[in-house]
VOMITOR-935685 format. One record per residue: x, y, z of N, C-alpha, C in turn; residue in one letter. Coordinates in Angstrom, 1 decimal. Example, Ala and Ser with C-alpha at 12.3 -4.5 7.8 and 13.67 -1.06 7.14 Angstrom:
<sites>
> 13.2  -5.7  7.8  12.3  -4.5  7.8  13.2  -3.3  7.8  A
> 12.8  -2.2  7.1  13.7  -1.1  7.1  12.9  0.0  7.9  S
</sites>
This chain:
<sites>
> -6.1  29.2  20.9  -5.2  29.3  22.1  -3.9  28.6  21.8  M
> -2.8  29.3  22.0  -1.5  28.7  21.6  -1.2  27.5  22.4  P
> -0.4  26.5  21.8  -0.1  25.3  22.5  1.1  25.6  23.4  E
> 0.9  25.1  24.7  1.9  25.4  25.7  3.0  24.3  25.6  E
> 4.2  24.6  26.1  5.3  23.6  26.1  5.5  23.2  27.5  S
> 5.8  21.9  27.7  6.1  21.3  29.0  7.5  20.6  28.9  V
> 8.3  20.8  29.8  9.6  20.2  29.8  9.6  18.8  30.2  A
> 9.8  17.9  29.3  9.8  16.4  29.6  11.0  15.8  28.9  V
> 11.8  15.0  29.6  13.0  14.4  29.0  12.6  13.5  27.8  P
> 13.4  13.5  26.8  13.2  12.6  25.7  13.1  11.2  26.1  D
> 12.0  10.5  25.6  11.8  9.1  25.9  11.1  8.9  27.2  G
> 10.8  10.0  28.0  10.1  9.8  29.2  8.6  10.0  29.1  G
> 7.9  10.1  30.2  6.5  10.2  30.2  6.1  11.6  30.8  Q
> 5.1  12.1  30.3  4.6  13.4  30.8  4.0  13.3  32.2  A
> 4.4  14.2  33.1  3.8  14.2  34.4  2.4  14.8  34.4  A
> 1.5  14.1  35.1  0.1  14.7  35.1  -0.6  14.2  33.8  G
> -1.9  14.7  33.7  -2.7  14.3  32.6  -2.2  14.8  31.3  P
> -2.4  14.0  30.3  -2.0  14.4  28.9  -3.1  15.1  28.3  V
> -2.8  16.3  27.8  -3.8  17.2  27.2  -3.9  16.8  25.7  R
> -5.1  16.5  25.2  -5.2  16.1  23.8  -5.8  17.3  23.0  R
> -5.1  17.7  22.0  -5.6  18.8  21.2  -6.8  18.4  20.4  G
> -8.0  19.1  20.5  -9.2  18.7  19.8  -9.6  19.7  18.8  K
> -9.0  20.9  18.8  -9.4  21.9  17.8  -8.7  21.6  16.5  N
> -9.0  22.4  15.5  -8.4  22.2  14.2  -6.9  22.2  14.2  V
> -6.3  23.2  14.9  -4.9  23.3  15.0  -4.3  22.1  15.7  R
> -5.0  21.6  16.8  -4.5  20.5  17.5  -4.5  19.2  16.7  G
> -5.6  19.0  15.9  -5.7  17.9  15.1  -4.6  17.9  14.0  L
> -4.4  19.1  13.4  -3.3  19.2  12.4  -2.0  18.9  13.0  R
> -1.7  19.4  14.2  -0.4  19.1  14.9  -0.3  17.6  15.1  T
> -1.3  16.9  15.6  -1.3  15.5  15.9  -1.0  14.7  14.6  R
> -1.6  15.1  13.5  -1.4  14.4  12.2  0.1  14.6  11.7  Q
> 0.6  15.8  11.9  2.0  16.1  11.6  2.9  15.3  12.4  E
> 2.6  15.1  13.7  3.5  14.2  14.5  3.4  12.7  14.0  L
> 2.2  12.3  13.6  2.1  10.9  13.2  2.8  10.7  11.8  L
> 2.7  11.7  11.0  3.4  11.6  9.7  4.9  11.6  9.9  D
> 5.4  12.4  10.8  6.8  12.5  11.1  7.3  11.2  11.8  A
> 6.4  10.6  12.7  6.8  9.4  13.4  6.9  8.3  12.4  A
> 5.9  8.2  11.4  6.0  7.1  10.4  7.3  7.2  9.6  L
> 7.6  8.4  9.3  8.9  8.6  8.5  10.1  8.2  9.3  S
> 10.1  8.6  10.5  11.3  8.3  11.4  11.4  6.8  11.7  C
> 10.3  6.2  12.0  10.4  4.8  12.3  10.8  4.0  11.1  F
> 10.3  4.4  9.9  10.6  3.7  8.7  12.1  3.9  8.4  S
> 12.6  5.0  8.6  14.0  5.3  8.3  15.0  4.8  9.3  E
> 14.7  5.0  10.6  15.7  4.6  11.7  15.4  3.3  12.4  Y
> 14.2  2.8  12.3  13.8  1.7  13.1  13.2  2.2  14.4  G
> 12.6  1.2  15.2  12.0  1.7  16.4  13.0  2.1  17.5  Y
> 14.0  1.3  17.7  15.0  1.5  18.8  15.8  2.8  18.6  A
> 16.1  3.1  17.3  17.0  4.3  17.1  16.2  5.6  16.9  R
> 14.9  5.5  16.8  14.1  6.7  16.7  13.9  7.3  18.1  T
> 14.1  8.6  18.2  13.9  9.4  19.4  12.7  10.3  19.3  R
> 12.1  10.6  20.4  11.0  11.6  20.3  11.5  12.9  19.8  I
> 12.8  13.3  20.1  13.4  14.5  19.5  13.4  14.5  18.0  S
> 13.7  13.3  17.4  13.7  13.1  16.0  12.3  13.4  15.4  D
> 11.3  12.9  16.1  9.9  13.1  15.6  9.5  14.5  15.6  I
> 9.7  15.2  16.8  9.3  16.6  16.9  10.1  17.5  16.0  V
> 11.4  17.2  15.7  12.2  18.0  14.8  11.6  17.9  13.4  F
> 11.3  16.7  13.0  10.8  16.5  11.6  9.4  17.1  11.5  R
> 8.6  17.1  12.6  7.2  17.6  12.5  7.2  19.1  12.7  A
> 8.3  19.7  13.2  8.4  21.1  13.3  7.6  21.7  14.5  G
> 7.5  20.8  15.6  6.8  21.3  16.8  7.7  21.1  18.0  V
> 7.4  21.7  19.1  8.2  21.5  20.3  8.0  20.2  20.9  S
> 9.0  19.7  21.7  8.9  18.4  22.3  7.8  18.4  23.4  Q
> 7.5  19.6  24.0  6.5  19.7  25.0  5.1  19.4  24.3  G
> 4.9  19.9  23.1  3.7  19.7  22.4  3.4  18.3  22.1  N
> 4.5  17.5  21.9  4.3  16.1  21.7  3.5  15.4  22.8  F
> 3.7  15.8  24.0  3.0  15.2  25.1  1.6  15.7  25.3  Y
> 1.2  16.7  24.5  -0.2  17.1  24.5  -1.0  16.1  23.7  R
> -0.4  15.3  22.9  -1.0  14.3  22.0  -0.7  12.9  22.3  H
> 0.5  12.6  22.8  0.9  11.2  23.0  1.7  11.1  24.3  F
> 1.5  10.0  25.0  2.2  9.8  26.2  3.6  9.3  26.1  E
> 3.9  8.6  25.0  5.3  8.0  24.9  5.5  7.7  23.4  S
> 6.8  7.3  23.2  7.2  6.8  21.8  6.4  5.6  21.4  K
> 6.1  4.7  22.4  5.4  3.5  22.2  4.0  3.8  21.6  N
> 3.3  4.8  22.3  2.0  5.1  21.9  1.9  5.6  20.5  E
> 2.8  6.5  20.1  2.7  7.1  18.8  3.1  6.1  17.7  I
> 4.0  5.1  18.1  4.3  4.1  17.1  3.1  3.2  16.8  F
> 2.4  2.8  17.9  1.2  2.0  17.6  0.2  2.7  16.8  L
> 0.0  4.0  17.1  -1.0  4.7  16.3  -0.6  4.9  14.9  E
> 0.7  5.2  14.7  1.2  5.4  13.3  1.2  4.0  12.5  A
> 1.2  2.9  13.2  1.2  1.6  12.6  -0.2  1.2  12.2  L
> -1.2  1.7  12.9  -2.6  1.2  12.8  -3.1  1.2  11.3  R
> -3.0  2.3  10.6  -3.5  2.3  9.2  -2.9  1.3  8.3  P
> -1.6  1.0  8.5  -1.0  -0.1  7.7  -1.6  -1.5  8.0  S
> -1.8  -1.7  9.3  -2.4  -3.0  9.7  -3.8  -3.1  9.1  L
> -4.6  -2.0  9.2  -5.9  -2.0  8.7  -5.9  -2.3  7.2  D
> -5.0  -1.7  6.5  -5.0  -1.9  5.0  -4.6  -3.3  4.7  E
> -3.6  -3.8  5.4  -3.2  -5.2  5.2  -4.3  -6.2  5.4  L
> -5.1  -6.0  6.5  -6.2  -6.9  6.8  -7.3  -6.8  5.7  A
> -7.5  -5.5  5.2  -8.6  -5.3  4.2  -8.2  -5.9  2.9  A
> -6.9  -6.0  2.6  -6.4  -6.4  1.3  -6.9  -7.8  0.9  S
> -7.2  -8.7  1.9  -7.7  -10.0  1.6  -8.9  -10.3  2.4  T
> -9.7  -9.3  2.7  -10.9  -9.5  3.5  -12.0  -10.1  2.7  G
> -13.1  -10.4  3.4  -14.2  -11.0  2.7  -14.9  -10.1  1.7  R
> -14.6  -8.9  1.8  -15.2  -7.9  0.8  -14.6  -8.0  -0.6  G
> -13.5  -8.7  -0.7  -12.8  -8.9  -2.0  -13.7  -9.7  -2.9  Q
> -13.7  -9.3  -4.1  -14.5  -10.1  -5.1  -13.9  -11.5  -5.3  A
> -14.8  -12.5  -5.3  -14.4  -13.8  -5.6  -14.0  -14.6  -4.3  G
> -14.0  -14.0  -3.1  -13.6  -14.7  -2.0  -14.7  -15.7  -1.6  V
> -14.4  -16.9  -1.3  -15.4  -17.8  -0.9  -14.8  -19.2  -0.9  G
> -15.7  -20.2  -0.8  -15.2  -21.6  -0.7  -15.4  -22.3  -2.0  D
> -14.3  -22.3  -2.8  -14.3  -22.9  -4.1  -13.8  -22.1  -5.2  G
> -13.1  -21.1  -4.9  -12.5  -20.2  -6.0  -11.3  -21.0  -6.6  V
> -10.9  -20.5  -7.8  -9.9  -21.2  -8.5  -8.5  -20.7  -8.2  D
> -7.5  -21.3  -8.7  -6.1  -20.8  -8.5  -5.9  -19.4  -8.9  L
> -6.4  -19.0  -10.0  -6.3  -17.6  -10.5  -6.7  -16.6  -9.5  D
> -7.8  -16.9  -8.8  -8.3  -16.0  -7.8  -7.4  -16.0  -6.6  T
> -6.9  -17.2  -6.2  -5.9  -17.2  -5.1  -4.7  -16.4  -5.4  M
> -4.3  -16.4  -6.6  -3.1  -15.6  -7.0  -3.5  -14.1  -6.9  V
> -4.7  -13.8  -7.4  -5.1  -12.4  -7.3  -5.2  -11.9  -5.9  A
> -5.7  -12.7  -5.0  -5.8  -12.3  -3.6  -4.4  -12.2  -2.9  L
> -3.6  -13.1  -3.2  -2.2  -13.0  -2.7  -1.5  -11.8  -3.2  T
> -1.7  -11.5  -4.5  -1.1  -10.3  -5.1  -1.6  -9.1  -4.4  T
> -2.9  -9.0  -4.0  -3.4  -7.9  -3.3  -2.8  -7.7  -2.0  S
> -2.5  -8.9  -1.3  -1.9  -8.8  0.0  -0.4  -8.3  -0.1  Y
> 0.3  -8.8  -1.1  1.7  -8.4  -1.2  1.8  -7.0  -1.7  F
> 0.9  -6.5  -2.5  0.9  -5.1  -3.0  0.6  -4.2  -1.8  T
> -0.3  -4.6  -0.9  -0.5  -3.8  0.3  0.7  -3.8  1.2  S
> 1.3  -4.9  1.3  2.5  -5.0  2.2  3.6  -4.1  1.6  Y
> 3.7  -4.1  0.3  4.7  -3.3  -0.3  4.5  -1.8  0.0  T
> 3.3  -1.3  -0.1  3.0  0.1  0.2  3.4  0.4  1.7  R
> 3.3  -0.6  2.5  3.6  -0.3  4.0  4.8  -1.1  4.5  N
> 5.7  -1.4  3.6  6.7  -2.4  4.0  7.7  -1.9  5.1  R
> 8.0  -0.6  5.1  8.9  -0.2  6.1  8.4  -0.3  7.5  H
> 7.2  0.2  7.7  6.6  0.2  9.1  6.3  -1.2  9.5  I
> 5.8  -2.1  8.5  5.5  -3.4  8.9  6.8  -4.2  9.3  L
> 7.9  -3.9  8.6  9.2  -4.5  8.9  9.6  -4.1  10.3  R
> 9.4  -2.8  10.6  9.8  -2.3  12.0  8.9  -2.9  13.0  V
> 7.6  -3.2  12.8  6.8  -3.8  13.8  7.3  -5.2  14.1  M
> 7.7  -6.0  13.0  8.2  -7.3  13.3  9.5  -7.3  14.0  R
> 10.4  -6.4  13.6  11.7  -6.3  14.3  11.5  -5.8  15.7  E
> 10.6  -4.9  16.0  10.4  -4.4  17.3  9.8  -5.6  18.2  A
> 9.0  -6.4  17.6  8.4  -7.5  18.4  9.5  -8.5  18.8  A
> 10.5  -8.6  18.0  11.6  -9.6  18.2  12.7  -9.0  19.2  A
> 12.9  -7.7  19.2  14.0  -7.1  19.9  13.7  -6.2  21.0  T
> 12.5  -5.6  21.0  12.1  -4.6  22.0  11.9  -5.3  23.4  S
> 12.2  -4.6  24.4  12.0  -5.1  25.8  10.5  -4.9  26.1  A
> 9.8  -4.2  25.3  8.4  -3.9  25.6  7.6  -5.1  25.0  D
> 6.9  -5.9  25.9  6.2  -7.1  25.5  5.0  -6.7  24.7  D
> 4.6  -5.5  24.7  3.4  -5.0  23.9  3.6  -5.2  22.4  G
> 4.8  -5.1  22.0  5.1  -5.2  20.5  4.9  -6.7  20.1  F
> 5.4  -7.6  20.9  5.3  -9.0  20.6  3.8  -9.4  20.6  A
> 3.1  -8.8  21.6  1.6  -9.1  21.7  0.9  -8.6  20.4  D
> 1.3  -7.4  20.0  0.6  -6.8  18.8  0.9  -7.6  17.6  L
> 2.1  -8.0  17.4  2.5  -8.8  16.2  1.7  -10.2  16.3  W
> 1.7  -10.8  17.5  1.1  -12.1  17.6  -0.4  -12.0  17.4  L
> -1.1  -10.9  17.8  -2.5  -10.7  17.6  -2.8  -10.6  16.1  R
> -2.0  -9.7  15.5  -2.2  -9.5  14.1  -2.0  -10.8  13.3  Q
> -1.0  -11.5  13.6  -0.8  -12.8  12.9  -1.8  -13.8  13.3  R
> -2.2  -13.9  14.6  -3.2  -14.8  15.0  -4.5  -14.6  14.4  G
> -4.9  -13.4  14.1  -6.2  -13.1  13.5  -6.2  -13.7  12.1  S
> -5.1  -13.6  11.4  -5.0  -14.2  10.0  -5.1  -15.7  10.1  Y
> -4.4  -16.3  11.0  -4.3  -17.7  11.1  -5.7  -18.3  11.5  V
> -6.4  -17.6  12.5  -7.7  -18.1  12.9  -8.7  -18.0  11.7  E
> -8.6  -17.0  10.9  -9.5  -16.9  9.8  -9.3  -18.0  8.8  R
> -8.0  -18.4  8.6  -7.7  -19.5  7.7  -8.2  -20.8  8.3  T
> -8.0  -21.0  9.6  -8.5  -22.2  10.2  -10.0  -22.4  10.1  A
> -10.7  -21.3  10.2  -12.2  -21.4  10.1  -12.5  -21.8  8.6  R
> -11.8  -21.2  7.7  -12.0  -21.6  6.3  -11.8  -23.1  6.0  W
> -10.7  -23.6  6.6  -10.4  -25.0  6.5  -11.5  -25.9  7.1  L
> -12.0  -25.5  8.2  -13.0  -26.3  8.8  -14.3  -26.3  8.0  R
> -14.6  -25.2  7.4  -15.8  -25.1  6.5  -15.6  -26.1  5.3  R
> -14.3  -26.1  4.8  -14.1  -27.1  3.7  -14.3  -28.5  4.1  L
> -13.9  -28.8  5.3  -14.0  -30.1  5.9  -15.5  -30.5  6.0  H
> -16.3  -29.5  6.5  -17.7  -29.7  6.7  -18.4  -30.0  5.4  Q
> -17.9  -29.4  4.4  -18.5  -29.5  3.0  -18.0  -30.8  2.3  Q
> -17.1  -31.5  3.0  -16.6  -32.8  2.5  -15.5  -32.6  1.5  G
> -14.8  -31.5  1.5  -13.8  -31.2  0.5  -12.4  -31.6  0.9  R
> -12.1  -31.6  2.2  -10.8  -32.0  2.7  -11.1  -33.0  3.9  I
> -10.1  -33.8  4.2  -10.2  -34.8  5.3  -9.9  -34.1  6.6  A
> -10.3  -34.8  7.7  -10.0  -34.3  9.0  -8.4  -34.2  9.2  E
> -8.0  -33.1  9.8  -6.6  -32.8  10.0  -6.5  -31.8  11.2  T
> -5.3  -31.5  11.5  -5.1  -30.4  12.5  -5.2  -29.1  11.8  D
> -6.4  -28.5  11.8  -6.7  -27.3  11.0  -5.9  -26.1  11.5  F
> -5.7  -26.0  12.8  -5.0  -24.9  13.4  -3.5  -24.9  13.0  D
> -2.9  -26.1  13.0  -1.5  -26.2  12.6  -1.4  -26.0  11.1  L
> -2.3  -26.5  10.3  -2.2  -26.3  8.9  -2.3  -24.9  8.5  L
> -3.3  -24.2  9.2  -3.5  -22.8  9.0  -2.2  -22.0  9.4  A
> -1.6  -22.4  10.5  -0.4  -21.7  10.9  0.8  -21.8  9.9  D
> 0.9  -23.1  9.4  2.0  -23.3  8.4  1.7  -22.6  7.1  V
> 0.5  -22.6  6.6  0.1  -21.9  5.4  0.3  -20.4  5.6  L
> -0.1  -19.8  6.7  0.1  -18.4  7.0  1.6  -18.0  7.0  G
> 2.4  -19.0  7.5  3.9  -18.7  7.5  4.4  -18.5  6.2  S
> 3.9  -19.2  5.2  4.4  -19.1  3.8  4.2  -17.6  3.3  T
> 3.1  -17.1  3.5  2.8  -15.7  3.0  3.5  -14.7  3.9  I
> 3.5  -14.9  5.2  4.2  -14.0  6.1  5.7  -13.9  5.9  E
> 6.4  -15.0  5.8  7.8  -15.0  5.7  8.2  -14.5  4.3  Q
> 7.5  -14.9  3.3  7.8  -14.4  1.9  7.7  -12.9  1.9  T
> 6.6  -12.3  2.5  6.5  -10.9  2.5  7.6  -10.2  3.2  A
> 8.0  -10.7  4.3  9.1  -10.1  5.1  10.4  -10.2  4.4  Y
> 10.8  -11.3  3.9  12.1  -11.6  3.3  12.2  -10.9  2.0  V
> 11.2  -11.0  1.1  11.3  -10.6  -0.3  10.7  -9.2  -0.5  H
> 10.0  -8.7  0.4  9.4  -7.3  0.3  9.9  -6.4  1.3  I
> 9.9  -6.8  2.6  10.2  -5.9  3.7  11.7  -5.7  3.8  G
> 12.5  -6.7  3.6  14.0  -6.5  3.9  14.8  -5.9  2.8  L
> 14.5  -6.1  1.5  15.3  -5.5  0.4  15.4  -4.0  0.5  P
> 16.5  -3.4  0.0  16.6  -2.0  0.0  15.6  -1.3  -0.8  A
> 15.1  -1.9  -1.9  14.1  -1.3  -2.8  12.9  -2.2  -2.9  E
> 11.8  -1.5  -3.1  10.5  -2.3  -3.2  10.5  -3.1  -4.5  A
> 9.9  -4.2  -4.5  9.8  -5.0  -5.7  8.9  -4.4  -6.7  P
> 9.2  -4.7  -8.0  8.4  -4.2  -9.1  7.1  -5.1  -9.2  R
> 6.1  -4.6  -9.8  4.8  -5.3  -9.9  4.9  -6.7  -10.4  P
> 5.8  -6.9  -11.4  6.0  -8.3  -12.0  6.6  -9.2  -11.0  E
> 7.5  -8.7  -10.1  8.1  -9.5  -9.1  7.0  -9.8  -8.0  R
> 6.2  -8.9  -7.7  5.1  -9.1  -6.7  4.2  -10.2  -7.2  I
> 3.9  -10.2  -8.5  3.0  -11.2  -9.1  3.7  -12.6  -9.0  H
> 5.0  -12.6  -9.3  5.7  -13.9  -9.3  5.7  -14.5  -7.9  Q
> 6.0  -13.6  -6.9  5.9  -14.1  -5.5  4.5  -14.6  -5.1  L
> 3.5  -13.9  -5.5  2.1  -14.2  -5.2  1.8  -15.6  -5.9  A
> 2.2  -15.7  -7.1  1.8  -17.0  -7.9  2.5  -18.2  -7.2  A
> 3.7  -18.0  -6.7  4.4  -19.1  -6.1  3.8  -19.5  -4.8  T
> 3.4  -18.5  -4.0  2.8  -18.8  -2.7  1.4  -19.4  -2.9  V
> 0.6  -18.8  -3.8  -0.7  -19.3  -4.1  -0.6  -20.8  -4.5  A
> 0.4  -21.1  -5.3  0.5  -22.5  -5.8  0.8  -23.4  -4.6  A
> 1.6  -23.0  -3.7  1.9  -23.8  -2.5  0.6  -24.1  -1.7  V
> -0.2  -23.0  -1.5  -1.5  -23.2  -0.9  -2.4  -24.2  -1.6  W
> -2.5  -23.9  -2.9  -3.4  -24.7  -3.8  -3.0  -26.2  -3.8  H
> -1.7  -26.5  -3.9  -1.2  -27.9  -3.9  -1.4  -28.5  -2.5  R
> -1.4  -27.7  -1.5  -1.5  -28.3  -0.1  -2.9  -28.7  0.1  S
> -3.9  -28.1  -0.6  -5.3  -28.4  -0.3  -6.0  -29.1  -1.4  L
> -5.4  -29.4  -2.5  -6.2  -29.9  -3.6  -5.5  -31.1  -4.3  A
> -6.3  -32.1  -4.7  -5.8  -33.2  -5.5  -6.7  -33.3  -6.7  V
> -6.2  -33.9  -7.7  -7.0  -34.1  -9.0  -8.1  -35.2  -8.7  V
> -9.3  -34.8  -9.0  -10.4  -35.8  -8.9  -10.2  -36.9  -10.0  E
> -10.5  -38.1  -9.8  -10.4  -39.1  -10.8  -11.3  -38.8  -12.0  P
> -10.9  -39.2  -13.2  -11.7  -39.0  -14.4  -13.0  -39.9  -14.3  A
> -14.1  -39.3  -14.7  -15.3  -40.1  -14.8  -16.1  -40.0  -13.5  G
> -15.7  -39.2  -12.5  -16.4  -39.1  -11.3  -17.8  -38.6  -11.5  E
> -18.8  -39.2  -10.9  -20.2  -38.8  -11.1  -20.5  -37.7  -10.2  L
> -21.4  -36.8  -10.5  -21.8  -35.7  -9.6  -22.3  -36.3  -8.3  P
> -21.8  -35.7  -7.2  -22.2  -36.1  -5.9  -21.3  -37.2  -5.3  G
> -20.5  -37.8  -6.1  -19.5  -38.8  -5.6  -18.4  -38.1  -4.8  E
> -17.9  -38.8  -3.8  -16.8  -38.3  -3.0  -15.5  -38.9  -3.6  V
> -14.6  -38.0  -4.0  -13.4  -38.4  -4.6  -12.5  -39.0  -3.5  A
> -11.7  -40.0  -3.9  -10.7  -40.6  -3.0  -9.7  -39.5  -2.5  P
> -9.2  -39.7  -1.4  -8.2  -38.8  -0.9  -6.8  -39.3  -1.1  T
> -5.8  -38.4  -1.1  -4.4  -38.9  -1.2  -3.5  -37.9  -0.5  S
> -2.4  -38.4  0.0  -1.4  -37.5  0.6  -2.0  -36.9  1.9  G
> -2.4  -35.6  1.8  -2.9  -34.9  2.9  -4.4  -35.2  3.1  N
> -5.0  -36.0  2.2  -6.4  -36.4  2.4  -7.3  -35.4  1.8  G
> -6.9  -34.6  0.9  -7.8  -33.5  0.5  -8.4  -33.8  -0.9  A
> -9.6  -33.4  -1.1  -10.2  -33.5  -2.4  -9.8  -32.2  -3.1  R
> -10.2  -32.1  -4.4  -9.9  -30.8  -5.1  -10.6  -29.7  -4.4  R
> -9.9  -28.7  -4.1  -10.5  -27.5  -3.4  -9.5  -26.4  -3.7  S
> -10.0  -25.4  -4.4  -9.2  -24.2  -4.7  -9.9  -23.0  -4.0  S
> -9.5  -22.7  -2.8  -10.1  -21.6  -2.1  -9.1  -20.7  -1.5  A
> -9.4  -19.4  -1.4  -8.5  -18.5  -0.7  -8.9  -18.3  0.7  A
> -7.9  -18.4  1.6  -8.2  -18.2  3.0  -8.4  -16.8  3.4  A
> -8.1  -15.9  2.5  -8.2  -14.5  2.9  -9.6  -14.0  2.6  R
</sites>
């Protein structure tokens, strides 16, 4: 059945129920719209992208857009989802070596994985952050805060486990997790998201090694020589024993 066109102003919302294409042709059109949206948002940013830009690049009518999406906001969030999923998976618990007590080399590897994923999705991730800061739609800020909050909460749980194991002293785990998360988040945005060109692999590794070293030094101190098995090492500075673990 041919897709029908409905006259809806650019940027507006379709009147009446939105018809979702479920057949093969409809699914193909939906994916073409998502691909076009990802390209437009990455190139123009959220505010400057128009629905007319998306449908022109997808090669479909503007009316057909509203068979699949209610608004520019909705298609942006759906186009963004795969990038957020990949970023979360890049340092998930399924990664080899993740645990409580990995060494600095593993922390570097996990941070490199995060930055490499960010690099593949850097344009749309940058747009999400900028939309959260500038858009009048509070949903973007909520989305960014939820995505960031999930990472920080995971880090805080890891810190609490280290404390329960006697590896680090009592501290404000939520605040420490937030500060550590900011190092990786801001480094990714400034050094990967903002530049005109994506960083080369050696630069990604350099960034990852630097951030991992900051995490490692924040959580670990050298245990005194001659410490017997089972002894608790004295704390210093932030009160942490030697602990080299990745929060991701």
